[in-house]
N, CA, C and O of each residue as an XYZ file, in Angstrom:
380
protein
N     -18.014    -20.574     -4.158
C     -18.125    -19.130     -3.998
C     -17.365    -18.435     -5.127
O     -16.711    -17.418     -4.900
N     -17.448    -18.969     -6.315
C     -16.677    -18.400     -7.421
C     -17.452    -17.335     -8.181
O     -16.888    -16.652     -9.035
N     -18.717    -17.185     -7.886
C     -19.530    -16.276     -8.686
C     -19.919    -15.001     -7.942
O     -20.955    -14.406     -8.237
N     -19.100    -14.578     -6.981
C     -19.416    -13.326     -6.308
C     -18.969    -12.159     -7.191
O     -18.005    -12.265     -7.948
N     -19.683    -11.066     -7.076
C     -19.398     -9.874     -7.870
C     -18.510     -8.939     -7.049
O     -18.943     -8.372     -6.045
N     -17.273     -8.790     -7.491
C     -16.322     -7.921     -6.790
C     -16.143     -6.643     -7.600
O     -15.843     -6.681     -8.794
N     -16.332     -5.523     -6.931
C     -16.240     -4.209     -7.576
C     -14.996     -3.488     -7.068
O     -14.686     -3.525     -5.877
N     -14.290     -2.835     -7.982
C     -13.136     -2.021     -7.612
C     -13.568     -0.570     -7.537
O     -14.116     -0.024     -8.494
N     -13.318      0.049     -6.393
C     -13.547      1.484     -6.212
C     -12.167      2.089     -5.995
O     -11.475      1.749     -5.036
N     -11.771      2.987     -6.891
C     -10.394      3.479     -6.879
C     -10.339      5.003     -6.869
O     -11.157      5.675     -7.497
N      -9.348      5.536     -6.135
C      -9.074      6.972     -6.134
C      -7.617      7.166     -6.545
O      -6.924      6.201     -6.869
N      -7.162      8.399     -6.532
C      -5.765      8.675     -6.869
C      -4.788      8.076     -5.860
O      -3.645      7.775     -6.203
N      -5.237      7.903     -4.618
C      -4.324      7.458     -3.569
C      -4.545      6.015     -3.115
O      -3.719      5.475     -2.379
N      -5.625      5.390     -3.531
C      -5.894      4.022     -3.090
C      -7.244      3.548     -3.563
O      -7.757      3.984     -4.594
N      -7.810      2.645     -2.786
C      -9.119      2.142     -3.164
C      -9.489      0.916     -2.367
O      -8.886      0.595     -1.343
N     -10.510      0.238     -2.878
C     -10.941     -0.984     -2.219
C     -11.634     -1.895     -3.209
O     -12.224     -1.454     -4.195
N     -11.542     -3.175     -2.913
C     -12.328     -4.184     -3.598
C     -13.474     -4.494     -2.657
O     -13.257     -4.729     -1.469
N     -14.679     -4.497     -3.171
C     -15.843     -4.672     -2.302
C     -16.847     -5.617     -2.957
O     -17.013     -5.638     -4.177
N     -17.505     -6.390     -2.111
C     -18.583     -7.250     -2.569
C     -19.666     -7.262     -1.502
O     -19.383     -7.098     -0.315
N     -20.896     -7.455     -1.927
C     -22.011     -7.590     -0.996
C     -22.611     -8.973     -1.220
O     -23.039     -9.310     -2.324
N     -22.634     -9.766     -0.153
C     -23.174    -11.121     -0.214
C     -24.221    -11.256      0.891
O     -23.940    -10.976      2.056
N     -25.411    -11.681      0.524
C     -26.499    -11.854      1.492
C     -26.724    -10.601      2.334
O     -27.074    -10.691      3.511
N     -26.520     -9.428      1.726
C     -26.757     -8.162      2.409
C     -25.588     -7.674      3.264
O     -25.696     -6.621      3.892
N     -24.482     -8.403      3.307
C     -23.320     -8.015      4.101
C     -22.181     -7.614      3.176
O     -21.930     -8.265      2.161
N     -21.493     -6.532      3.540
C     -20.406     -6.017      2.715
C     -19.052     -6.503      3.239
O     -18.761     -6.411      4.431
N     -18.233     -7.021      2.317
C     -16.860     -7.405      2.628
C     -15.942     -6.556      1.758
O     -16.301     -6.198      0.636
N     -14.751     -6.233      2.277
C     -13.857     -5.373      1.511
C     -12.399     -5.703      1.769
O     -12.033     -6.290      2.788
N     -11.580     -5.302      0.803
C     -10.130     -5.304      0.958
C      -9.670     -3.928      0.503
O      -9.949     -3.516     -0.623
N      -8.968     -3.221      1.375
C      -8.549     -1.856      1.045
C      -7.050     -1.826      0.742
O      -6.272     -2.654      1.214
N      -6.689     -0.840     -0.063
C      -5.281     -0.686     -0.425
C      -4.963      0.777     -0.631
O      -5.851      1.594     -0.876
N      -3.678      1.099     -0.529
C      -3.217      2.432     -0.887
C      -2.136      2.270     -1.946
O      -1.475      1.235     -2.040
N      -1.979      3.317     -2.736
C      -0.996      3.294     -3.811
C       0.325      3.849     -3.294
O       0.359      4.873     -2.611
N       1.409      3.161     -3.628
C       2.749      3.610     -3.257
C       3.492      3.884     -4.557
O       4.098      2.984     -5.138
N       3.441      5.121     -5.003
C       4.034      5.454     -6.288
C       3.193      4.882     -7.422
O       1.987      4.681     -7.273
N       3.827      4.628     -8.536
C       3.087      4.133     -9.703
C       3.268      2.642     -9.924
O       2.689      2.079    -10.853
N       4.074      1.987     -9.070
C       4.395      0.592     -9.323
C       3.964     -0.377     -8.228
O       4.095     -1.590     -8.391
N       3.450      0.144     -7.113
C       3.100     -0.721     -5.984
C       1.764     -0.339     -5.370
O       1.357      0.823     -5.377
N       1.095     -1.355     -4.841
C      -0.055     -1.110     -3.980
C       0.214     -1.798     -2.642
O       0.870     -2.837     -2.576
N      -0.305     -1.195     -1.595
C      -0.159     -1.722     -0.247
C      -1.540     -2.182      0.220
O      -2.434     -1.363      0.428
N      -1.707     -3.488      0.382
C      -2.964     -4.005      0.927
C      -2.897     -3.823      2.436
O      -2.042     -4.399      3.108
N      -3.818     -3.008      2.960
C      -3.726     -2.690      4.387
C      -4.855     -3.271      5.234
O      -4.781     -3.234      6.462
N      -5.896     -3.807      4.603
C      -7.013     -4.323      5.409
C      -7.880     -5.231      4.560
O      -8.181     -4.927      3.405
N      -8.277     -6.347      5.147
C      -9.312     -7.200      4.558
C     -10.352     -7.411      5.644
O     -10.036     -7.890      6.733
N     -11.591     -7.051      5.345
C     -12.654     -7.170      6.334
C     -13.830     -7.959      5.795
O     -14.441     -7.589      4.792
N     -14.140     -9.055      6.479
C     -15.281     -9.888      6.113
C     -16.148    -10.032      7.360
O     -15.669    -10.497      8.395
N     -17.413     -9.640      7.272
C     -18.282     -9.759      8.446
C     -18.378    -11.209      8.939
O     -18.293    -12.154      8.154
N     -18.551    -11.354     10.223
C     -18.679    -12.675     10.849
C     -19.717    -13.532     10.126
O     -19.547    -14.741      9.973
N     -20.794    -12.882      9.683
C     -21.885    -13.621      9.028
C     -21.446    -14.286      7.720
O     -22.089    -15.226      7.253
N     -20.356    -13.800      7.133
C     -19.865    -14.358      5.867
C     -18.607    -15.200      6.059
O     -18.038    -15.696      5.087
N     -18.181    -15.360      7.279
C     -16.944    -16.088      7.561
C     -16.981    -17.524      7.069
O     -18.039    -18.153      7.044
N     -15.830    -18.039      6.680
C     -15.707    -19.427      6.272
C     -16.197    -19.736      4.875
O     -16.286    -20.902      4.493
N     -16.517    -18.705      4.105
C     -17.061    -18.934      2.764
C     -16.065    -18.579      1.655
O     -16.409    -18.621      0.473
N     -14.843    -18.232      2.033
C     -13.818    -17.964      1.033
C     -13.893    -16.592      0.404
O     -13.233    -16.338     -0.603
N     -14.681    -15.706      0.975
C     -14.870    -14.382      0.379
C     -13.605    -13.539      0.500
O     -13.229    -12.853     -0.450
N     -12.948    -13.583      1.650
C     -11.702    -12.843      1.820
C     -10.647    -13.301      0.823
O      -9.920    -12.479      0.265
N     -10.562    -14.604      0.597
C      -9.602    -15.147     -0.365
C      -9.905    -14.618     -1.765
O      -8.991    -14.269     -2.512
N     -11.181    -14.561     -2.116
C     -11.573    -14.058     -3.439
C     -11.190    -12.586     -3.602
O     -10.761    -12.175     -4.681
N     -11.339    -11.802     -2.552
C     -10.950    -10.389     -2.616
C      -9.448    -10.259     -2.860
O      -9.014     -9.469     -3.698
N      -8.660    -11.041     -2.121
C      -7.205    -10.997     -2.299
C      -6.845    -11.464     -3.713
O      -6.006    -10.858     -4.379
N      -7.483    -12.541     -4.162
C      -7.196    -13.054     -5.500
C      -7.469    -12.003     -6.575
O      -6.689    -11.853     -7.516
N      -8.571    -11.282     -6.431
C      -8.885    -10.249     -7.422
C      -7.822     -9.155     -7.419
O      -7.432     -8.664     -8.478
N      -7.353     -8.775     -6.238
C      -6.278     -7.793     -6.150
C      -5.002     -8.283     -6.818
O      -4.318     -7.519     -7.499
N      -4.683     -9.560     -6.621
C      -3.490    -10.156     -7.243
C      -3.625    -10.156     -8.763
O      -2.700     -9.765     -9.475
N      -4.777    -10.595     -9.253
C      -4.993    -10.652    -10.706
C      -4.914     -9.266    -11.337
O      -4.314     -9.094    -12.397
N      -5.521     -8.281    -10.682
C      -5.486     -6.917    -11.218
C      -4.072     -6.343    -11.176
O      -3.637     -5.686    -12.123
N      -3.353     -6.590    -10.078
C      -1.976     -6.089     -9.970
C      -1.121     -6.697    -11.082
O      -0.335     -5.996    -11.721
N      -1.275     -7.982    -11.305
C      -0.505     -8.659    -12.349
C      -0.824     -8.060    -13.717
O       0.080     -7.798    -14.510
N      -2.101     -7.845    -13.988
C      -2.525     -7.304    -15.281
C      -2.001     -5.886    -15.506
O      -1.738     -5.488    -16.641
N      -1.850     -5.125    -14.416
C      -1.397     -3.740    -14.518
C       0.111     -3.592    -14.331
O       0.637     -2.481    -14.395
N       0.807     -4.702    -14.100
C       2.250     -4.650    -13.890
C       2.645     -4.055    -12.552
O       3.722     -3.473    -12.424
N       1.777     -4.197    -11.546
C       2.049     -3.644    -10.216
C       2.567     -4.720     -9.274
O       2.342     -5.910     -9.493
N       3.257     -4.297     -8.233
C       3.691     -5.190     -7.167
C       2.858     -4.900     -5.926
O       2.386     -3.781     -5.727
N       2.684     -5.925     -5.096
C       1.864     -5.819     -3.887
C       2.751     -5.904     -2.650
O       3.633     -6.756     -2.547
N       2.487     -4.988     -1.709
C       3.068     -5.046     -0.371
C       1.905     -5.409      0.561
O       1.062     -4.558      0.845
N       1.846     -6.659      1.041
C       0.703     -7.085      1.868
C       0.921     -6.795      3.354
O       1.428     -7.646      4.085
N       0.543     -5.606      3.800
C       0.643     -5.279      5.232
C      -0.472     -5.950      6.025
O      -0.301     -6.234      7.211
N      -1.593     -6.204      5.397
C      -2.708     -6.892      6.047
C      -2.297     -8.342      6.319
O      -1.915     -9.052      5.389
N      -2.368     -8.794      7.574
C      -1.958    -10.161      7.896
C      -2.723    -11.228      7.110
O      -2.139    -12.237      6.713
N      -4.007    -11.020      6.885
C      -4.793    -12.000      6.133
C      -4.310    -12.086      4.687
O      -4.096    -13.184      4.173
N      -4.137    -10.947      4.031
C      -3.686    -10.943      2.639
C      -2.293    -11.558      2.541
O      -2.015    -12.324      1.618
N      -1.421    -11.227      3.484
C      -0.058    -11.779      3.494
C      -0.103    -13.296      3.605
O       0.606    -13.993      2.879
N      -0.930    -13.812      4.507
C      -1.046    -15.261      4.697
C      -1.594    -15.944      3.443
O      -1.129    -17.019      3.065
N      -2.572    -15.324      2.807
C      -3.150    -15.928      1.607
C      -2.147    -15.967      0.460
O      -2.056    -16.965     -0.254
N      -1.404    -14.893      0.284
C      -0.405    -14.872     -0.793
C       0.685    -15.910     -0.511
O       1.189    -16.552     -1.433
N       1.045    -16.072      0.764
C       2.036    -17.094      1.120
C       1.521    -18.500      0.839
O       2.300    -19.384      0.480
N       0.209    -18.719      0.998
C      -0.392    -20.040      0.761
C      -0.541    -20.361     -0.726
O      -0.730    -21.523     -1.089
N      -0.459    -19.352     -1.586
C      -0.681    -19.537     -3.021
C       0.593    -19.178     -3.787
O       0.786    -18.021     -4.159
N       1.459    -20.159     -4.022
C       2.719    -19.871     -4.732
C       2.486    -19.205     -6.090
O       3.327    -18.433     -6.550
N       1.369    -19.492     -6.726
C       1.077    -18.921     -8.051
C       0.753    -17.433     -7.986
O       0.648    -16.785     -9.027
N       0.594    -16.884     -6.795
C       0.337    -15.450     -6.628
C       1.603    -14.673     -6.292
O       1.601    -13.444     -6.361
N       2.672    -15.354     -5.936
C       3.821    -14.684     -5.344
C       4.646    -13.871     -6.335
O       5.536    -13.123     -5.931
N       4.362    -14.009     -7.618
C       5.086    -13.198     -8.612
C       4.768    -11.718     -8.472
O       5.514    -10.880     -8.979
N       3.672    -11.376     -7.792
C       3.305     -9.961     -7.662
C       3.815     -9.343     -6.354
O       3.578     -8.161     -6.103
N       4.500    -10.112     -5.532
C       5.027     -9.554     -4.286
C       6.140     -8.565     -4.561
O       6.992     -8.790     -5.420
N       6.121     -7.465     -3.821
C       7.185     -6.446     -3.957
C       8.435     -6.928     -3.260
O       9.447     -6.227     -3.253
């Protein structure tokens, strides 16, 4: 599942990473906390897409983008928090 197309939709206060797979939309939403942090508050993957690693890919994209932009992540979403804990190579972006 490495070739899914993840799109970033961003506003002044937050945004979401979104992908559509087999007609179903999955997303990870975040809000901005100042200029140095983002708060991941929700990861939603429809039941029909479960078990395919799509949620992990959404979190990974958020981590990669945060790292590239010099931002820190506060993972309030339990799924995102668990994934970052499982991937030591992502933990440099934790606030």
